[in-house]
matplotlib code that plots the C-alpha trace (Angstrom):
import matplotlib.pyplot as plt

x = [-2.8, -0.9, 1.1, 0.8, 3.0, 1.0, 0.9, 0.9, 4.7, 5.0, 3.3, 5.2, 5.0, 4.9, 5.5, 5.0, 5.9, 3.9, 5.4, 4.0, 2.2, 3.5, 2.2, 3.0, 0.9, 1.7, 0.0, 0.5, 0.4, -0.3, 2.3, 5.9, 8.6, 9.8, 6.4, 5.9, 9.3, 8.3, 5.0, 6.8, 9.4, 6.7, 4.7, 7.8, 8.9, 5.5, 4.1, 1.0, -0.4, 0.9, -1.9, -1.5, -3.9, -3.7, -4.4, -8.0, -8.6, -8.5, -6.8, -4.1, -3.6, -0.7, 0.1, 3.6, 4.8, 3.8, 5.8, 8.6, 9.9, 8.6, 9.9, 9.3, 10.0, 9.2, 6.5, 8.1, 7.0, 5.4, 7.2, 5.4, 6.8, 9.5, 13.2, 12.5, 14.8]
y = [-16.2, -15.2, -12.0, -10.2, -7.3, -4.2, -3.1, 0.5, 0.5, 3.5, 6.0, 9.1, 11.5, 15.1, 18.4, 21.7, 25.1, 28.0, 31.5, 34.0, 31.2, 30.0, 26.4, 23.7, 21.3, 17.7, 14.6, 11.2, 10.8, 7.7, 8.8, 7.9, 10.4, 10.6, 11.5, 14.2, 15.6, 15.8, 17.6, 20.1, 20.8, 21.3, 23.7, 25.8, 25.9, 26.7, 28.8, 26.7, 25.6, 22.4, 20.0, 16.8, 14.4, 12.6, 9.0, 9.8, 11.5, 15.1, 17.6, 19.9, 22.9, 25.4, 28.3, 27.8, 31.3, 30.5, 27.3, 27.8, 24.2, 20.7, 17.8, 14.3, 11.1, 7.5, 6.2, 4.8, 1.4, 1.5, -0.7, -2.4, -4.1, -3.8, -3.3, -1.8, 1.1]
z = [18.0, 15.0, 14.7, 11.4, 10.5, 9.6, 6.0, 7.2, 7.7, 5.3, 7.7, 8.7, 11.5, 10.3, 12.1, 10.4, 11.9, 10.6, 10.5, 12.9, 14.8, 18.1, 17.8, 15.3, 13.4, 14.2, 12.7, 11.4, 7.6, 5.6, 3.0, 3.1, 3.9, 0.3, -1.0, 1.7, 0.8, -2.8, -2.0, 0.3, -2.3, -5.0, -2.8, -2.0, -5.6, -7.1, -4.3, -4.1, -0.8, 0.8, 1.1, 3.1, 4.8, 8.1, 8.8, 9.6, 6.2, 7.4, 5.2, 6.4, 4.1, 4.7, 2.4, 1.0, 2.1, 5.7, 6.1, 8.7, 8.6, 8.0, 10.0, 8.6, 10.5, 10.2, 12.4, 15.5, 16.8, 20.2, 22.6, 25.5, 28.5, 31.1, 30.2, 26.7, 26.0]

ax = plt.figure().add_subplot(projection="3d")
ax.plot(x, y, z, "-o")
ax.set_aspect("equal")
plt.show()
């Protein structure tokens, strides 16, 4: 059995808070953190909606004036077994 490193290492976890809504939108994006940061900055600067897609191809659209905050993190590797921190 060979182990092959995934080519999807650029995925990011994204969490978006929307103003006047108690919940948050959380999803995994196929885009890297830098690209997501650029899209968020562009949406906030121009006032256009922030449009991102998740790893399953669904689109998430948030009006720029409703964005409370955006948290971007690298996808964490899932650890399996005993004694892993």
